[in-house]
DSSP file (Angstrom, degrees, kcal/mol; ACC not computed):
  #  RESIDUE AA STRUCTURE BP1 BP2  ACC     N-H-->O    O-->H-N    N-H-->O    O-->H-N    TCO  KAPPA ALPHA  PHI   PSI    X-CA   Y-CA   Z-CA
    1    1 A M     >        0   0    0      0, 0.0     4,-2.3     0, 0.0     5,-0.2   0.000 360.0 360.0 360.0 -42.1  122.7  -14.8  -80.9
    2    2 A L  H  >  +     0   0    0      1,-0.2     4,-2.5     2,-0.2     5,-0.2   0.900 360.0  51.7 -61.5 -40.4  126.5  -14.9  -81.0
    3    3 A D  H  > S+     0   0    0      1,-0.2     4,-2.4     2,-0.2    -1,-0.2   0.905 109.5  49.6 -63.1 -41.5  126.3  -16.4  -84.6
    4    4 A R  H  > S+     0   0    0      2,-0.2     4,-2.2     1,-0.2    -2,-0.2   0.904 110.7  49.6 -65.4 -40.4  123.9  -13.5  -85.7
    5    5 A V  H  X S+     0   0    0     -4,-2.3     4,-1.3     1,-0.2    -2,-0.2   0.929 113.1  46.7 -63.4 -44.1  126.3  -10.9  -84.2
    6    6 A L  H  X S+     0   0    0     -4,-2.5     4,-1.3     1,-0.2     7,-0.3   0.859 110.2  53.7 -66.6 -34.4  129.2  -12.5  -86.0
    7    7 A A  H  < S+     0   0    0     -4,-2.4    -1,-0.2     1,-0.2    -2,-0.2   0.896 108.6  49.3 -65.1 -39.5  127.2  -12.7  -89.2
    8    8 A N  H  < S+     0   0    0     -4,-2.2    -1,-0.2     1,-0.2    -2,-0.2   0.766 101.2  65.4 -69.7 -24.7  126.5   -9.0  -89.0
    9    9 A Y  H  < S-     0   0    0     -4,-1.3    -1,-0.2     1,-0.2    -2,-0.2   0.913 111.2-114.8 -63.7 -42.0  130.2   -8.3  -88.4
   10   10 A G    ><  -     0   0    0     -4,-1.3     3,-1.6    -3,-0.2    -1,-0.2  -0.784  39.7 -48.0 134.2-177.7  131.0   -9.5  -91.9
   11   11 A P  G >  S+     0   0    0      0, 0.0     3,-1.5     0, 0.0     4,-0.3   0.677 118.4  75.3 -66.9 -16.9  132.9  -12.2  -93.7
   12   12 A E  G 3  S+     0   0    0      1,-0.3     3,-0.4    -3,-0.1     4,-0.2   0.762  92.3  55.9 -64.0 -22.8  136.0  -11.7  -91.5
   13   13 A A  G <> S+     0   0    0     -3,-1.6     4,-2.2    -7,-0.3    -1,-0.3   0.304  74.3 103.2 -93.3   8.9  134.1  -13.6  -88.7
   14   14 A K  H <> S+     0   0    0     -3,-1.5     4,-2.6     1,-0.2     5,-0.2   0.891  78.8  53.3 -60.1 -40.7  133.4  -16.7  -90.8
   15   15 A G  H  > S+     0   0    0     -3,-0.4     4,-2.2    -4,-0.3    -1,-0.2   0.905 110.2  47.2 -60.8 -42.1  136.1  -18.7  -89.0
   16   16 A A  H  > S+     0   0    0     -4,-0.2     4,-2.3     2,-0.2    -1,-0.2   0.880 111.7  51.3 -66.6 -38.0  134.7  -17.8  -85.6
   17   17 A R  H  X S+     0   0    0     -4,-2.2     4,-2.2     2,-0.2    -2,-0.2   0.912 110.6  48.1 -66.1 -42.1  131.2  -18.8  -86.8
   18   18 A D  H  X S+     0   0    0     -4,-2.6     4,-2.1     1,-0.2    -2,-0.2   0.909 112.4  48.8 -64.3 -41.7  132.4  -22.2  -88.1
   19   19 A L  H  X S+     0   0    0     -4,-2.2     4,-2.4    -5,-0.2    -2,-0.2   0.893 109.1  53.6 -64.9 -39.5  134.2  -22.8  -84.9
   20   20 A L  H  X S+     0   0    0     -4,-2.3     4,-2.2     2,-0.2    -2,-0.2   0.930 108.6  49.0 -59.8 -46.3  131.1  -21.9  -82.9
   21   21 A R  H  X S+     0   0    0     -4,-2.2     4,-2.1     1,-0.2    -1,-0.2   0.922 112.0  48.4 -60.7 -44.7  129.0  -24.4  -84.9
   22   22 A D  H  X S+     0   0    0     -4,-2.1     4,-2.2     1,-0.2    -1,-0.2   0.897 111.3  50.1 -63.4 -40.5  131.5  -27.1  -84.3
   23   23 A L  H  X S+     0   0    0     -4,-2.4     4,-2.3     2,-0.2    -1,-0.2   0.868 108.7  51.7 -67.9 -35.8  131.7  -26.4  -80.6
   24   24 A V  H  X S+     0   0    0     -4,-2.2     4,-2.5     2,-0.2    -1,-0.2   0.911 109.8  50.1 -66.5 -41.0  127.9  -26.5  -80.2
   25   25 A V  H  X S+     0   0    0     -4,-2.1     4,-2.3     1,-0.2    12,-0.2   0.926 111.8  48.3 -61.1 -44.6  127.8  -29.9  -82.0
   26   26 A R  H  X S+     0   0    0     -4,-2.2     4,-1.7     1,-0.2    18,-0.4   0.896 111.4  49.7 -63.4 -40.2  130.5  -31.2  -79.6
   27   27 A S  H  X S+     0   0    0     -4,-2.3     4,-2.5     2,-0.2     5,-0.3   0.910 110.1  50.5 -66.2 -41.7  128.7  -29.9  -76.6
   28   28 A L  H  X S+     0   0    0     -4,-2.5     4,-2.7     1,-0.2    -2,-0.2   0.924 111.0  48.9 -59.7 -44.8  125.4  -31.4  -77.6
   29   29 A D  H  < S+     0   0    0     -4,-2.3    -1,-0.2     1,-0.2    -2,-0.2   0.802 112.3  49.0 -68.4 -28.1  127.1  -34.8  -78.2
   30   30 A R  H  < S+     0   0    0     -4,-1.7    -2,-0.2    -5,-0.2    -1,-0.2   0.907 117.0  39.2 -76.6 -41.5  128.8  -34.6  -74.8
   31   31 A L  H  < S+     0   0    0     -4,-2.5    -2,-0.2     1,-0.3    -3,-0.2   0.857 130.3  28.5 -77.9 -34.7  125.6  -33.7  -72.8
   32   32 A W    ><  +     0   0    0     -4,-2.7     3,-1.7    -5,-0.3    -1,-0.3  -0.635  67.7 164.1-124.7  72.9  123.3  -36.0  -74.7
   33   33 A P  G >  S+     0   0    0      0, 0.0     3,-1.4     0, 0.0    -1,-0.1   0.770  72.7  65.0 -64.8 -24.8  125.5  -38.9  -75.9
   34   34 A Q  G 3  S+     0   0    0      1,-0.3    -5,-0.1    -3,-0.1    -2,-0.0   0.688 105.3  45.4 -70.1 -16.7  122.4  -41.0  -76.7
   35   35 A E  G <  S+     0   0    0     -3,-1.7    -1,-0.3    -7,-0.2    -3,-0.1  -0.054  84.7 166.8-111.9  29.4  121.4  -38.5  -79.4
   36   36 A R    <   -     0   0    0     -3,-1.4    -7,-0.0     1,-0.1   -11,-0.0  -0.147  28.6-156.3 -52.7 133.5  124.9  -38.2  -80.9
   37   37 A S  S    S+     0   0    0    -12,-0.2     2,-0.3   -11,-0.0    -1,-0.1   0.654  76.9  37.4 -88.9 -16.9  124.9  -36.5  -84.2
   38   38 A R  S    S-     0   0    0    -13,-0.1     3,-0.2     1,-0.1    -2,-0.0  -0.894  78.2-125.6-129.4 161.6  128.2  -38.1  -85.4
   39   39 A T  S    S+     0   0    0     -2,-0.3     2,-0.4     1,-0.3    -1,-0.1   0.903  97.1  18.0 -75.9 -40.6  129.7  -41.5  -84.9
   40   40 A S  S    S+     0   0    0      2,-0.0     2,-0.4    -4,-0.0    -1,-0.3  -0.988  74.8 160.6-136.1 125.0  133.0  -40.5  -83.5
   41   41 A I        -     0   0    0     -2,-0.4     3,-0.1    -3,-0.2    -5,-0.0  -1.000  35.3-124.8-147.2 143.1  133.7  -37.1  -82.0
   42   42 A A        -     0   0    0     -2,-0.4   -12,-0.1     1,-0.1     3,-0.0  -0.628  43.3-101.3 -82.2 145.2  136.2  -35.5  -79.6
   43   43 A P        -     0   0    0      0, 0.0     2,-0.8     0, 0.0   -16,-0.1  -0.312  36.3-103.2 -67.2 151.2  134.7  -33.7  -76.6
   44   44 A A        -     0   0    0    -18,-0.4     2,-0.1   -21,-0.1   -21,-0.0  -0.643  47.8-162.0 -73.9 111.8  134.4  -29.9  -76.7
   45   45 A S     >  -     0   0    0     -2,-0.8     4,-1.3     1,-0.1     3,-0.4  -0.431  32.7-108.8 -93.3 168.9  137.2  -28.8  -74.5
   46   46 A A  H  > S+     0   0    0      1,-0.2     4,-2.3     2,-0.2     5,-0.2   0.810 117.8  64.4 -64.4 -28.4  137.8  -25.5  -72.8
   47   47 A A  H  > S+     0   0    0      1,-0.2     4,-2.4     2,-0.2    -1,-0.2   0.878  98.7  53.1 -63.8 -37.2  140.6  -24.9  -75.3
   48   48 A G  H  > S+     0   0    0     -3,-0.4     4,-1.7     2,-0.2    -1,-0.2   0.906 111.0  45.4 -64.2 -41.5  138.1  -24.9  -78.1
   49   49 A W  H  X S+     0   0    0     -4,-1.3     4,-2.2     2,-0.2    -2,-0.2   0.854 111.5  53.0 -71.2 -33.7  136.0  -22.3  -76.4
   50   50 A D  H  X S+     0   0    0     -4,-2.3     4,-2.5     2,-0.2    -2,-0.2   0.895 106.7  53.1 -64.6 -38.8  139.1  -20.3  -75.6
   51   51 A A  H  X S+     0   0    0     -4,-2.4     4,-2.4     2,-0.2    -2,-0.2   0.885 107.7  51.3 -63.2 -38.4  140.0  -20.4  -79.3
   52   52 A L  H  X S+     0   0    0     -4,-1.7     4,-2.1     2,-0.2    -1,-0.2   0.938 110.3  48.2 -62.8 -46.2  136.6  -19.0  -80.1
   53   53 A Y  H  X S+     0   0    0     -4,-2.2     4,-2.3     1,-0.2    -2,-0.2   0.906 112.1  49.8 -60.7 -41.5  137.0  -16.2  -77.7
   54   54 A Q  H  X S+     0   0    0     -4,-2.5     4,-2.0     2,-0.2    -1,-0.2   0.869 108.0  53.4 -66.5 -36.8  140.5  -15.5  -79.1
   55   55 A K  H  X S+     0   0    0     -4,-2.4     4,-0.6     2,-0.2    -1,-0.2   0.896 109.9  48.1 -64.6 -38.3  139.1  -15.5  -82.7
   56   56 A I  H >< S+     0   0    0     -4,-2.1     3,-0.8     1,-0.2    -2,-0.2   0.921 113.1  47.5 -66.3 -42.3  136.6  -12.9  -81.6
   57   57 A Q  H 3< S+     0   0    0     -4,-2.3    -2,-0.2     1,-0.2    -1,-0.2   0.810 106.5  59.2 -67.2 -29.0  139.2  -10.8  -79.9
   58   58 A A  H 3< S+     0   0    0     -4,-2.0    -1,-0.2    -5,-0.2    -2,-0.2   0.622  78.5 110.3 -77.3 -12.7  141.5  -11.1  -83.0
   59   59 A L    <<  -     0   0    0     -3,-0.8   -46,-0.0    -4,-0.6    -3,-0.0  -0.388  62.8-145.8 -61.6 138.6  138.9   -9.5  -85.3
   60   60 A S        -     0   0    0     -2,-0.1    -1,-0.1   -48,-0.0    -2,-0.1  -0.850  12.8-148.3-112.5  98.1  140.1   -6.0  -86.4
   61   61 A P        -     0   0    0      0, 0.0     3,-0.1     0, 0.0   -52,-0.0  -0.329  12.0-167.1 -66.6 143.1  137.1   -3.7  -86.7
   62   62 A T        +     0   0    0      1,-0.1     2,-0.3    -2,-0.0     3,-0.0   0.544  68.8  23.6-106.9 -11.1  137.3   -1.0  -89.3
   63   63 A N  S  > S-     0   0    0      1,-0.1     4,-2.0     0, 0.0     5,-0.1  -0.891  87.7 -94.7-145.4 176.3  134.4    1.2  -88.2
   64   64 A D  H  > S+     0   0    0     -2,-0.3     4,-2.4     1,-0.2     5,-0.2   0.851 119.7  56.5 -65.1 -35.3  132.3    1.9  -85.2
   65   65 A T  H  > S+     0   0    0      1,-0.2     4,-2.5     2,-0.2    -1,-0.2   0.933 109.2  45.5 -63.0 -45.3  129.6   -0.6  -86.1
   66   66 A Q  H  > S+     0   0    0      2,-0.2     4,-2.5     1,-0.2    -1,-0.2   0.869 111.0  53.5 -67.3 -35.3  132.1   -3.4  -86.2
   67   67 A R  H  X S+     0   0    0     -4,-2.0     4,-2.2     2,-0.2    -1,-0.2   0.924 110.9  46.8 -62.6 -42.7  133.7   -2.3  -82.9
   68   68 A S  H  X S+     0   0    0     -4,-2.4     4,-2.4     1,-0.2    -2,-0.2   0.911 112.9  48.7 -64.5 -42.8  130.2   -2.4  -81.3
   69   69 A L  H  X S+     0   0    0     -4,-2.5     4,-2.6     2,-0.2    -2,-0.2   0.874 110.1  51.8 -66.7 -36.4  129.5   -5.8  -82.8
   70   70 A Q  H  X S+     0   0    0     -4,-2.5     4,-2.3     2,-0.2    -1,-0.2   0.912 110.7  47.9 -65.5 -41.7  132.9   -7.1  -81.6
   71   71 A A  H  X S+     0   0    0     -4,-2.2     4,-2.2     2,-0.2    -2,-0.2   0.906 113.4  47.8 -64.2 -41.2  132.1   -5.9  -78.0
   72   72 A Q  H  X S+     0   0    0     -4,-2.4     4,-2.4     2,-0.2    -2,-0.2   0.898 111.3  50.5 -67.0 -39.8  128.7   -7.5  -78.2
   73   73 A A  H  X S+     0   0    0     -4,-2.6     4,-2.5     2,-0.2    -2,-0.2   0.890 109.7  51.6 -64.4 -39.1  130.2  -10.7  -79.5
   74   74 A T  H  X S+     0   0    0     -4,-2.3     4,-2.1     2,-0.2    -2,-0.2   0.937 112.2  44.5 -63.5 -46.9  132.7  -10.7  -76.7
   75   75 A S  H  X S+     0   0    0     -4,-2.2     4,-2.2     1,-0.2    -2,-0.2   0.877 114.1  50.1 -67.5 -36.0  130.1  -10.2  -74.0
   76   76 A T  H  X S+     0   0    0     -4,-2.4     4,-2.5     2,-0.2    -1,-0.2   0.893 109.5  51.3 -67.7 -38.9  127.8  -12.9  -75.5
   77   77 A A  H  X S+     0   0    0     -4,-2.5     4,-2.2     2,-0.2    -2,-0.2   0.889 109.7  50.3 -64.3 -38.7  130.7  -15.3  -75.7
   78   78 A M  H  X S+     0   0    0     -4,-2.1     4,-2.1     2,-0.2    -2,-0.2   0.923 111.7  47.1 -64.7 -43.8  131.5  -14.7  -72.0
   79   79 A A  H  X S+     0   0    0     -4,-2.2     4,-2.2     1,-0.2    -2,-0.2   0.887 111.3  52.2 -64.6 -38.1  127.8  -15.3  -71.1
   80   80 A L  H  X S+     0   0    0     -4,-2.5     4,-2.5     1,-0.2    -1,-0.2   0.894 107.9  51.8 -63.6 -40.4  127.8  -18.4  -73.3
   81   81 A G  H  X S+     0   0    0     -4,-2.2     4,-2.3     2,-0.2    -2,-0.2   0.900 108.9  50.1 -62.9 -41.3  130.9  -19.7  -71.4
   82   82 A E  H  X S+     0   0    0     -4,-2.1     4,-2.0     2,-0.2    -2,-0.2   0.920 112.3  47.2 -62.9 -43.2  129.2  -19.2  -68.1
   83   83 A T  H  X S+     0   0    0     -4,-2.2     4,-2.3     2,-0.2    -2,-0.2   0.897 110.2  53.2 -64.7 -40.5  126.1  -21.1  -69.2
   84   84 A R  H  X S+     0   0    0     -4,-2.5     4,-2.2     1,-0.2    -2,-0.2   0.921 109.6  47.3 -62.2 -44.7  128.2  -23.9  -70.6
   85   85 A W  H  X S+     0   0    0     -4,-2.3     4,-2.3     1,-0.2    -1,-0.2   0.870 110.5  53.0 -65.8 -35.4  130.1  -24.3  -67.3
   86   86 A L  H  X S+     0   0    0     -4,-2.0     4,-2.0     2,-0.2    -1,-0.2   0.911 108.7  49.8 -64.4 -41.6  126.8  -24.3  -65.4
   87   87 A M  H  X S+     0   0    0     -4,-2.3     4,-1.1     1,-0.2    -2,-0.2   0.908 112.4  47.1 -63.3 -41.9  125.4  -27.0  -67.7
   88   88 A Y  H  X S+     0   0    0     -4,-2.2     4,-0.7     1,-0.2    -1,-0.2   0.863 110.6  52.6 -68.7 -34.4  128.5  -29.2  -67.2
   89   89 A A  H >< S+     0   0    0     -4,-2.3     3,-0.6     1,-0.2    -1,-0.2   0.879 109.9  48.7 -67.4 -36.2  128.4  -28.6  -63.4
   90   90 A Q  H 3< S+     0   0    0     -4,-2.0    -1,-0.2     1,-0.2    -2,-0.2   0.716  99.3  67.9 -75.4 -19.9  124.8  -29.7  -63.4
   91   91 A A  H 3< S+     0   0    0     -4,-1.1    -1,-0.2    -5,-0.2    -2,-0.2   0.774  87.8  83.1 -70.9 -24.8  125.6  -32.8  -65.4
   92   92 A G  S << S-     0   0    0     -4,-0.7     2,-0.6    -3,-0.6    -3,-0.0  -0.407  89.1-110.9 -78.8 156.2  127.6  -34.3  -62.5
   93   93 A N        +     0   0    0      1,-0.1    54,-0.1    -2,-0.1    -1,-0.1  -0.779  36.7 173.2 -88.6 119.0  126.0  -36.1  -59.6
   94   94 A S        +     0   0    0     -2,-0.6     2,-0.4    52,-0.3    -1,-0.1   0.281  42.1 104.6-111.8  10.5  126.3  -34.0  -56.4
   95   95 A I  S    S-     0   0    0     48,-0.1     2,-0.3    51,-0.1     3,-0.0  -0.788  71.2-123.2 -95.4 135.8  124.2  -36.1  -54.0
   96   96 A S     >  -     0   0    0     -2,-0.4     4,-2.1     1,-0.1     5,-0.1  -0.591   6.4-149.1 -78.9 130.0  126.1  -38.1  -51.4
   97   97 A K  H  > S+     0   0    0     -2,-0.3     4,-2.4     1,-0.2     5,-0.2   0.873 100.6  53.2 -64.8 -36.9  125.4  -41.8  -51.4
   98   98 A L  H  > S+     0   0    0      2,-0.2     4,-2.5     1,-0.2    -1,-0.2   0.917 108.5  48.8 -64.6 -43.4  126.1  -41.9  -47.6
   99   99 A M  H  > S+     0   0    0      1,-0.2     4,-2.4     2,-0.2    -2,-0.2   0.901 111.9  49.7 -62.9 -40.2  123.5  -39.1  -47.0
  100  100 A L  H  X S+     0   0    0     -4,-2.1     4,-2.5     2,-0.2    -2,-0.2   0.909 110.8  49.2 -64.7 -42.4  121.0  -40.9  -49.2
  101  101 A A  H  X S+     0   0    0     -4,-2.4     4,-2.5     2,-0.2    -2,-0.2   0.904 111.8  48.8 -63.9 -41.2  121.6  -44.2  -47.3
  102  102 A I  H  X S+     0   0    0     -4,-2.5     4,-2.7     2,-0.2    -2,-0.2   0.909 111.2  50.6 -64.7 -41.7  121.2  -42.4  -43.9
  103  103 A L  H  X S+     0   0    0     -4,-2.4     4,-2.5     2,-0.2     5,-0.2   0.927 112.0  46.1 -62.1 -46.1  118.0  -40.7  -45.1
  104  104 A V  H  X S+     0   0    0     -4,-2.5     4,-2.3     2,-0.2    -2,-0.2   0.911 114.0  48.8 -64.5 -42.0  116.5  -44.0  -46.3
  105  105 A F  H  X S+     0   0    0     -4,-2.5     4,-2.3     2,-0.2    -2,-0.2   0.927 112.0  49.3 -62.3 -44.4  117.5  -45.8  -43.0
  106  106 A W  H  X S+     0   0    0     -4,-2.7     4,-1.9     1,-0.2    -2,-0.2   0.920 113.0  45.9 -61.8 -45.7  116.0  -42.9  -40.9
  107  107 A L  H  X S+     0   0    0     -4,-2.5     4,-2.4     1,-0.2    -1,-0.2   0.871 110.6  54.1 -66.6 -36.3  112.7  -43.0  -42.8
  108  108 A T  H  X S+     0   0    0     -4,-2.3     4,-2.3    -5,-0.2    -2,-0.2   0.920 108.8  48.5 -62.5 -43.4  112.6  -46.8  -42.6
  109  109 A M  H  X S+     0   0    0     -4,-2.3     4,-2.4     2,-0.2    -1,-0.2   0.885 110.2  52.0 -64.7 -38.4  113.0  -46.6  -38.8
  110  110 A I  H  X S+     0   0    0     -4,-1.9     4,-2.1     1,-0.2    -2,-0.2   0.941 112.4  44.7 -63.3 -46.5  110.2  -44.0  -38.5
  111  111 A F  H  X S+     0   0    0     -4,-2.4     4,-2.3     1,-0.2    -2,-0.2   0.857 112.2  52.2 -69.1 -33.6  107.8  -46.1  -40.5
  112  112 A I  H  X S+     0   0    0     -4,-2.3     4,-2.3     2,-0.2    -1,-0.2   0.919 110.1  48.8 -65.4 -42.2  108.7  -49.3  -38.6
  113  113 A S  H  X S+     0   0    0     -4,-2.4     4,-1.8     2,-0.2    -2,-0.2   0.882 112.0  48.8 -66.7 -36.0  108.0  -47.4  -35.3
  114  114 A F  H  X S+     0   0    0     -4,-2.1     4,-1.5     1,-0.2    -1,-0.2   0.915 112.1  49.5 -65.0 -41.9  104.7  -46.1  -36.6
  115  115 A G  H  < S+     0   0    0     -4,-2.3    -2,-0.2     1,-0.2    -1,-0.2   0.858 111.8  47.5 -66.5 -35.5  103.8  -49.6  -37.7
  116  116 A L  H  < S+     0   0    0     -4,-2.3    -1,-0.2     1,-0.2    -2,-0.2   0.844 117.1  41.3 -74.8 -33.2  104.7  -51.2  -34.4
  117  117 A S  H  < S+     0   0    0     -4,-1.8    -2,-0.2    -5,-0.2    -1,-0.2   0.635 100.6  82.9 -92.0 -13.0  102.8  -48.6  -32.3
  118  118 A A  S  < S-     0   0    0     -4,-1.5     2,-0.1    -5,-0.1    -4,-0.0  -0.607  88.5-102.1 -90.5 151.5   99.7  -48.3  -34.5
  119  119 A P        -     0   0    0      0, 0.0     2,-1.2     0, 0.0     5,-0.2  -0.399  38.6-109.2 -68.0 149.1   96.8  -50.8  -34.3
  120  120 A A        +     0   0    0      4,-0.1     2,-0.3    -4,-0.1    -5,-0.0  -0.675  68.5 123.0 -84.0  96.4   96.7  -53.4  -37.0
  121  121 A N  S  > S-     0   0    0     -2,-1.2     4,-2.2     1,-0.0     5,-0.2  -0.913  73.3 -98.7-145.0 173.5   93.7  -52.4  -39.2
  122  122 A A  H  > S+     0   0    0     -2,-0.3     4,-2.5     1,-0.2     5,-0.2   0.840 117.1  54.8 -67.1 -34.8   93.1  -51.5  -42.9
  123  123 A T  H  > S+     0   0    0      2,-0.2     4,-2.3     1,-0.2    -1,-0.2   0.939 111.5  42.7 -65.7 -47.2   93.1  -47.7  -42.3
  124  124 A V  H  > S+     0   0    0      2,-0.2     4,-2.7     1,-0.2     5,-0.2   0.916 115.1  50.6 -65.5 -43.2   96.5  -47.7  -40.6
  125  125 A T  H  X S+     0   0    0     -4,-2.2     4,-2.1     1,-0.2    -2,-0.2   0.925 113.3  44.4 -62.0 -45.2   98.0  -50.1  -43.2
  126  126 A S  H  X S+     0   0    0     -4,-2.5     4,-2.6     2,-0.2    -1,-0.2   0.887 112.8  51.9 -68.7 -36.7   96.7  -48.1  -46.2
  127  127 A A  H  X S+     0   0    0     -4,-2.3     4,-2.5    -5,-0.2    -2,-0.2   0.921 111.6  46.7 -64.3 -43.5   97.9  -44.8  -44.6
  128  128 A L  H  X S+     0   0    0     -4,-2.7     4,-2.6     2,-0.2    -2,-0.2   0.885 112.5  50.8 -64.6 -38.0  101.4  -46.2  -44.0
  129  129 A L  H  X S+     0   0    0     -4,-2.1     4,-2.5    -5,-0.2    -2,-0.2   0.932 111.8  46.4 -65.0 -46.0  101.4  -47.6  -47.6
  130  130 A V  H  X S+     0   0    0     -4,-2.6     4,-2.2     2,-0.2    -2,-0.2   0.917 114.4  47.8 -63.4 -43.2  100.4  -44.2  -49.0
  131  131 A C  H  X S+     0   0    0     -4,-2.5     4,-2.5     2,-0.2     5,-0.2   0.911 111.7  50.3 -64.3 -42.3  102.9  -42.3  -46.9
  132  132 A G  H  X S+     0   0    0     -4,-2.6     4,-2.4     1,-0.2    -2,-0.2   0.908 111.7  47.7 -61.8 -42.5  105.7  -44.8  -47.8
  133  133 A L  H  X S+     0   0    0     -4,-2.5     4,-2.3     2,-0.2    -1,-0.2   0.879 111.4  51.3 -66.4 -37.1  104.9  -44.4  -51.5
  134  134 A S  H  X S+     0   0    0     -4,-2.2     4,-2.1     2,-0.2    -2,-0.2   0.922 112.2  45.5 -65.1 -44.5  104.9  -40.6  -51.2
  135  135 A V  H  X S+     0   0    0     -4,-2.5     4,-2.3     2,-0.2    -2,-0.2   0.914 114.0  48.1 -66.7 -42.5  108.3  -40.6  -49.5
  136  136 A S  H  X S+     0   0    0     -4,-2.4     4,-2.4     1,-0.2    -1,-0.2   0.881 111.3  51.5 -67.2 -35.7  109.8  -43.0  -52.0
  137  137 A G  H  X S+     0   0    0     -4,-2.3     4,-2.4     2,-0.2    -1,-0.2   0.889 109.4  50.2 -64.2 -39.2  108.3  -40.9  -54.8
  138  138 A A  H  X S+     0   0    0     -4,-2.1     4,-2.3     2,-0.2    -2,-0.2   0.910 111.2  48.0 -65.7 -42.3  109.9  -37.8  -53.3
  139  139 A I  H  X S+     0   0    0     -4,-2.3     4,-2.4     2,-0.2    -2,-0.2   0.918 112.0  50.2 -63.6 -42.9  113.3  -39.4  -53.0
  140  140 A F  H  X S+     0   0    0     -4,-2.4     4,-2.3     1,-0.2    -2,-0.2   0.916 110.7  49.4 -60.4 -43.9  113.0  -40.7  -56.6
  141  141 A L  H  X S+     0   0    0     -4,-2.4     4,-2.2     2,-0.2    -2,-0.2   0.898 110.1  50.6 -63.9 -41.6  112.1  -37.2  -57.8
  142  142 A I  H  X S+     0   0    0     -4,-2.3     4,-1.0     1,-0.2    -1,-0.2   0.921 111.8  47.8 -62.0 -44.5  115.1  -35.6  -56.0
  143  143 A L  H  < S+     0   0    0     -4,-2.4     4,-0.4     1,-0.2     3,-0.3   0.881 111.6  50.4 -65.4 -37.7  117.5  -38.2  -57.5
  144  144 A E  H >< S+     0   0    0     -4,-2.3     3,-1.1     1,-0.2     6,-0.2   0.879 108.0  52.6 -66.9 -37.5  116.1  -37.6  -61.0
  145  145 A L  H 3< S+     0   0    0     -4,-2.2    -1,-0.2     1,-0.3    -2,-0.2   0.705 101.0  61.5 -73.8 -18.5  116.4  -33.8  -60.6
  146  146 A Y  T 3< S+     0   0    0     -4,-1.0   -52,-0.3    -3,-0.3    -1,-0.3   0.598 106.3  48.2 -79.9 -10.5  120.1  -34.3  -59.7
  147  147 A A    X   +     0   0    0     -3,-1.1     3,-1.3    -4,-0.4    -1,-0.3  -0.676  67.8 166.4-125.1  75.9  120.7  -35.9  -63.1
  148  148 A P  T 3  S+     0   0    0      0, 0.0     7,-3.4     0, 0.0    -1,-0.1   0.679  73.7  49.0 -70.6 -17.0  119.1  -33.4  -65.5
  149  149 A Y  T 3  S+     0   0    0      5,-0.2     2,-0.3   -59,-0.2     5,-0.1   0.285 116.6  31.5-106.8  10.8  120.7  -34.9  -68.7
  150  150 A G  S <  S+     0   0    0     -3,-1.3     3,-0.2     3,-0.3     2,-0.2  -0.976  86.2  50.5-157.1 162.8  119.9  -38.6  -68.1
  151  151 A G  S    S-     0   0    0     -2,-0.3     3,-0.1     1,-0.2    -7,-0.0  -0.635 100.3 -48.3 104.1-164.6  117.3  -40.8  -66.4
  152  152 A L  S    S+     0   0    0     -2,-0.2     2,-0.7     1,-0.2    -1,-0.2   0.863 129.8  48.0 -78.3 -37.4  113.5  -40.8  -66.8
  153  153 A I  S    S+     0   0    0     -3,-0.2     2,-0.3    -6,-0.1    -3,-0.3  -0.915  81.7 166.7-106.9 110.5  113.0  -37.0  -66.3
  154  154 A T        -     0   0    0     -2,-0.7     2,-0.4    -5,-0.1    -5,-0.2  -0.850  42.3-108.4-126.9 158.5  115.5  -35.2  -68.6
  155  155 A V        -     0   0    0     -7,-3.4     2,-0.2    -2,-0.3    -2,-0.0  -0.705  47.1-116.6 -78.0 132.9  116.2  -31.8  -70.0
  156  156 A S        -     0   0    0     -2,-0.4     4,-0.3     1,-0.1    -1,-0.1  -0.453  13.6-154.3 -75.3 143.0  115.4  -31.8  -73.7
  157  157 A S  S  > S+     0   0    0      1,-0.2     4,-2.4    -2,-0.2     5,-0.2   0.472  74.4  96.7 -89.3  -3.1  118.1  -31.2  -76.2
  158  158 A A  H  > S+     0   0    0      1,-0.2     4,-2.7     2,-0.2     5,-0.2   0.884  78.6  51.1 -59.1 -45.1  115.5  -29.9  -78.7
  159  159 A P  H  > S+     0   0    0      0, 0.0     4,-2.0     0, 0.0    -1,-0.2   0.912 114.1  44.5 -61.2 -39.5  116.0  -26.1  -78.0
  160  160 A L  H  > S+     0   0    0     -4,-0.3     4,-2.1     2,-0.2    -2,-0.2   0.867 113.3  50.5 -72.1 -34.5  119.8  -26.4  -78.4
  161  161 A R  H  X S+     0   0    0     -4,-2.4     4,-1.8     2,-0.2    -1,-0.2   0.868 109.5  51.7 -69.1 -35.7  119.4  -28.5  -81.6
  162  162 A D  H  X S+     0   0    0     -4,-2.7     4,-0.9    -5,-0.2    -2,-0.2   0.903 110.4  48.5 -64.3 -40.6  117.0  -26.0  -83.0
  163  163 A A  H >X S+     0   0    0     -4,-2.0     4,-0.8     1,-0.2     3,-0.6   0.884 108.6  54.5 -65.8 -37.5  119.5  -23.2  -82.3
  164  164 A L  H >< S+     0   0    0     -4,-2.1     3,-0.7     1,-0.2    -1,-0.2   0.869 102.5  56.7 -62.6 -37.1  122.2  -25.4  -84.0
  165  165 A A  H 3< S+     0   0    0     -4,-1.8    -1,-0.2     1,-0.2    -2,-0.2   0.781 106.6  50.9 -65.3 -25.6  120.0  -25.6  -87.1
  166  166 A Q  H X< S+     0   0    0     -4,-0.9     3,-1.4    -3,-0.6    -1,-0.2   0.656  86.3 106.6 -86.0 -16.2  120.0  -21.8  -87.2
  167  167 A L  T << S+     0   0    0     -4,-0.8    -3,-0.0    -3,-0.7  -149,-0.0  -0.391  82.6  18.2 -66.7 138.2  123.8  -21.4  -87.0
  168  168 A G  T 3         0   0    0     -2,-0.1    -1,-0.2     1,-0.0    -2,-0.1   0.480 360.0 360.0  85.8   3.5  125.5  -20.5  -90.2
  169  169 A Q    <         0   0    0     -3,-1.4    -2,-0.1     0, 0.0    -1,-0.0   0.462 360.0 360.0 -89.2 360.0  122.4  -19.1  -92.0
């Protein structure tokens, strides 16, 4: 959307559009390094996004339409920055290893106490096995959801790569 607004602004915004495309490529390569689009690339730093914002602010509109497009580009760039920081915050692991170890120990003790107090038959054994598998599956799912850009269950880079293909057109 930001690229389209800058395209409508006119040829004066070409530098900002080129910088936007480069920053999106860098962000993609940082979040999904296994799908890297170039062999060697510097990470997209906050300075690069600040430079984009400054380029948008440096545009000098000559009519009301360009003033409106500049204001819209500024607000879109701010929203894009918020989304970018949210994506980077989610990329980090925020689950405590100590909390996970305590949870697993606590659940192990619960299942051991159930196993010791229940009669030894096939129904109890299969029920404990199903419950154990359910709890371990839930823990696995929680751990996978804490790492949205890596692991078995991942956020796809396809929508952002599709948007990248539209930049500059």
